[in-house]
matplotlib code that plots the C-alpha trace (Angstrom):
import matplotlib.pyplot as plt

x = [-15.9, -14.2, -12.8, -9.6, -6.8, -3.3, -1.6, -4.8, -7.1, -10.3, -12.7, -15.6, -13.9, -13.5, -9.9, -8.3, -6.6, -3.2, -4.2, -5.6, -2.4, -0.2, -2.4, -2.2, 1.6, 2.0, -0.2, 1.7, 5.1, 3.9, 2.6, 5.9, 7.8, 5.7, 6.3, 10.0, 9.9, 8.0, 10.6, 13.4, 11.6, 11.2, 14.9, 15.8, 13.6, 15.4, 18.8, 17.8, 16.5, 19.8, 21.7, 19.4, 16.5, 14.4, 14.6, 12.5, 9.6, 10.2, 10.2, 7.1, 5.0, 5.9, 7.4, 5.2, 5.8, 3.7, 1.4, -1.5, -1.1, -3.3, -1.6, -1.4, -4.1, -6.4, -5.9, -6.6, -9.8, -11.3, -9.9, -13.0, -15.3, -12.6, -12.5, -16.1, -15.8, -12.8, -14.5, -12.0, -12.4, -11.3, -7.7, -7.4, -4.9, -3.4, -2.4, 1.2, 2.9, 2.2, 4.1, 4.2, 7.8, 8.8, 6.9, 10.2, 12.7, 15.3, 15.3, 18.2, 18.4, 14.9, 11.9, 8.6, 5.9, 3.8, 0.7, 2.0, 1.8, -1.2, -2.4, -1.9, 0.1, 2.2, 2.1, 4.7, 6.5, 9.8, 11.9, 15.3, 18.0, 18.3, 15.7, 14.3, 14.7, 11.6, 10.7, 8.5, 9.2, 8.0, 8.4, 9.9, 11.5, 10.5, 13.7, 12.7, 9.4, 11.1, 13.2, 10.2, 8.7, 11.8, 11.2, 7.7, 9.3, 11.3, 8.2, 7.9, 4.6, 3.9, 1.4, 0.8, -1.3, -2.6, -0.7, -3.9, -5.2, -6.1, -2.9, -4.3, -5.1, -1.7, 0.0, -1.4, 0.3, 3.6, 3.6, 2.6, 5.2, 8.0, 9.2, 12.2, 11.5, 12.5, 9.8, 6.9, 6.7, 4.7, 6.7, 8.0, 11.2, 9.3, 7.0, 7.4, 5.1, 5.1, 2.9, 2.1, 3.0, 4.9, 5.0, 3.0, 0.1, -0.2, 1.6, -1.3, -3.7, -7.0, -9.9, -11.6, -8.6, -6.6, -4.8, -3.4, -2.0, 0.4, 2.3, 3.5, 0.4, -1.8, -3.7, -6.3, -7.6, -9.5, -11.4, -9.7, -6.6, -7.0, -4.3, -6.2, -6.8, -3.2, -1.8, -4.3, -2.7, 1.0, 0.8, -0.1, 1.3, 4.8, 7.2, 8.0, 4.6, 3.8, 1.5, 1.8, -0.2, -0.1, 1.5, -1.1, 1.2, 3.1, 6.3, 8.8, 11.7, 9.9, 12.3, 15.0, 16.9, 15.4]
y = [95.2, 92.1, 91.3, 89.7, 89.4, 89.7, 86.4, 84.5, 83.1, 84.9, 83.8, 83.8, 81.1, 77.4, 76.5, 74.3, 71.1, 72.7, 75.7, 73.5, 71.5, 74.6, 76.1, 72.9, 72.8, 76.3, 75.6, 72.3, 74.1, 76.7, 73.9, 72.1, 75.2, 75.5, 71.8, 72.3, 75.3, 73.2, 70.4, 72.9, 74.3, 70.8, 70.0, 73.2, 72.3, 68.9, 70.6, 73.0, 70.2, 68.4, 71.5, 72.4, 70.8, 73.9, 73.4, 70.3, 72.4, 74.8, 72.1, 70.3, 73.4, 76.0, 74.3, 72.4, 68.7, 66.9, 65.7, 67.2, 64.4, 61.3, 58.2, 55.0, 53.5, 56.4, 56.1, 52.4, 52.9, 55.3, 53.8, 51.9, 54.9, 57.1, 54.7, 55.2, 59.0, 59.1, 57.0, 54.1, 50.8, 47.5, 46.4, 44.4, 41.7, 42.9, 40.7, 40.3, 42.2, 40.6, 38.5, 37.2, 36.1, 39.8, 40.6, 40.7, 41.3, 44.1, 46.7, 48.5, 52.2, 52.6, 50.9, 49.9, 52.6, 53.0, 52.2, 48.7, 47.8, 45.9, 48.8, 52.5, 53.0, 49.8, 47.2, 44.9, 44.5, 45.3, 47.5, 49.0, 46.9, 49.6, 50.2, 53.6, 54.8, 55.3, 58.9, 61.9, 63.4, 66.5, 64.9, 61.8, 61.2, 58.3, 56.4, 56.8, 55.2, 52.1, 51.9, 52.2, 49.1, 47.2, 48.6, 47.1, 43.7, 44.1, 44.8, 48.5, 50.3, 53.6, 56.3, 58.1, 61.3, 63.5, 66.7, 68.7, 67.1, 69.5, 70.7, 70.3, 66.6, 66.0, 67.9, 65.5, 62.6, 64.5, 65.6, 62.1, 60.1, 62.7, 62.0, 60.1, 56.7, 57.8, 60.5, 58.1, 54.5, 55.1, 52.8, 55.4, 53.5, 51.2, 53.8, 56.1, 59.1, 61.2, 62.8, 60.6, 62.8, 61.4, 62.0, 60.0, 57.6, 56.0, 58.9, 60.3, 58.6, 57.4, 59.9, 60.3, 59.0, 61.3, 58.7, 55.3, 52.9, 50.3, 47.2, 44.3, 42.9, 45.0, 48.2, 50.4, 53.7, 56.5, 59.5, 61.7, 61.7, 60.4, 59.7, 57.0, 55.0, 55.4, 54.2, 51.3, 50.1, 50.8, 49.4, 45.9, 45.9, 47.1, 44.5, 44.5, 45.8, 48.4, 48.4, 44.7, 44.0, 40.8, 41.1, 40.9, 41.2, 38.9, 40.7, 38.1, 39.6, 41.0, 42.7, 43.3, 46.5, 49.6]
z = [-19.8, -18.6, -15.1, -16.4, -13.9, -15.3, -15.6, -15.1, -17.8, -18.5, -15.7, -18.2, -20.3, -19.6, -19.1, -21.7, -20.5, -21.1, -18.9, -16.1, -16.2, -16.0, -13.2, -11.2, -11.7, -10.4, -7.4, -6.7, -6.8, -4.3, -2.0, -2.4, -1.4, 1.7, 2.6, 2.1, 4.5, 7.0, 6.8, 7.3, 10.4, 11.7, 11.2, 13.0, 15.9, 16.3, 16.2, 18.9, 21.0, 20.8, 22.2, 25.0, 26.8, 26.4, 22.6, 23.0, 24.2, 21.4, 18.8, 20.0, 20.7, 18.2, 15.2, 12.7, 13.5, 10.9, 13.6, 11.7, 9.1, 9.5, 10.9, 8.8, 11.0, 10.5, 6.7, 6.6, 8.7, 6.2, 3.0, 2.0, 2.2, 0.6, -2.4, -3.1, -2.8, -5.1, -7.7, -7.5, -9.3, -7.8, -7.8, -11.0, -12.0, -15.3, -18.2, -19.3, -22.1, -25.5, -26.3, -22.7, -23.1, -23.1, -19.9, -17.9, -20.6, -20.4, -23.1, -24.8, -25.2, -26.7, -25.1, -26.9, -27.2, -24.1, -26.2, -26.7, -23.0, -21.6, -19.4, -19.0, -16.9, -17.4, -14.6, -16.2, -19.5, -21.1, -18.8, -18.2, -16.7, -13.9, -11.3, -10.3, -6.7, -4.5, -3.6, -4.5, -7.9, -9.7, -13.2, -14.8, -18.1, -20.3, -19.3, -15.7, -16.4, -17.9, -14.8, -12.6, -14.2, -13.1, -9.6, -9.7, -10.5, -7.3, -5.2, -5.4, -6.0, -7.9, -7.3, -10.6, -10.7, -13.4, -13.7, -13.7, -10.5, -7.7, -6.0, -2.5, -3.1, -4.5, -1.7, 0.9, -1.0, -1.1, 2.5, 3.8, 1.8, 1.6, 5.1, 6.6, 8.0, 11.4, 11.3, 10.4, 9.1, 6.0, 3.7, 1.3, 0.8, -1.6, -3.2, -6.2, -6.5, -9.7, -12.3, -15.3, -18.3, -21.2, -24.9, -27.4, -27.1, -23.7, -22.1, -20.2, -17.8, -19.3, -19.4, -16.1, -14.1, -11.9, -9.9, -10.9, -8.3, -9.7, -8.5, -10.6, -12.4, -10.2, -11.1, -9.4, -11.0, -9.3, -10.6, -8.0, -5.9, -2.4, 0.2, 2.2, -1.0, -2.1, 1.3, 1.5, -1.8, -1.2, 2.3, 1.0, -2.5, -1.7, -0.4, 2.4, 3.5, 6.1, 9.1, 9.6, 6.4, 4.4, 1.0, -1.7, -4.8, -7.0, -7.8, -9.2, -7.3, -4.3, -1.9, -4.5, -4.4, -6.0]

ax = plt.figure().add_subplot(projection="3d")
ax.plot(x, y, z, "-o")
ax.set_aspect("equal")
plt.show()
């Protein structure tokens, strides 16, 4: 007799990659619904506070405020130790697209295959003439990826994560970056966060990698998703930087609109 639970894979079997990916997607969607509910509650608290002084007490004491999230300073303080725990390599300077003359070229309707780029994910190379807006995304189309490379050229950074990464780890990224600038200065106006999941060769992260941090000609990969490591990267490789950090990147058009 088995103890199978309807709608859930047999607990005695090892999940396939496709099953892990689908399970992580469902968990991530549930966490995103909770985050959306939390944001709505926070907005309601602010509205009440604007109508009556008593609402301020209500908003700050009863409604979720996001104060449970770590501050940028706290994240930077623990980033080095977190990088070891997450199995992260060093930030590397990536080579240009081959031929190098095409490293900044604009493509037509169809871009080159992802497998032809110097790294996975791409950190430079042929890209769309349009940029891709910063923000937190559930999924991206291949055209969006080509636009995101143009955003890198303008000084943006991208946090890519494996779709099968633990939902709780991914949720920390989403909740931290998916906030208005007036709520917290985390630099999300120059950061793109999305799962790396595209068709064909080069369309998934390398084996053993659950998070890839990308800026123009800069790449850092990690065995697991970690918010502190991600913020340490985006806070100094997005331009303009956050938390008063010095810019460490080399985006040709740093500060350009995305």
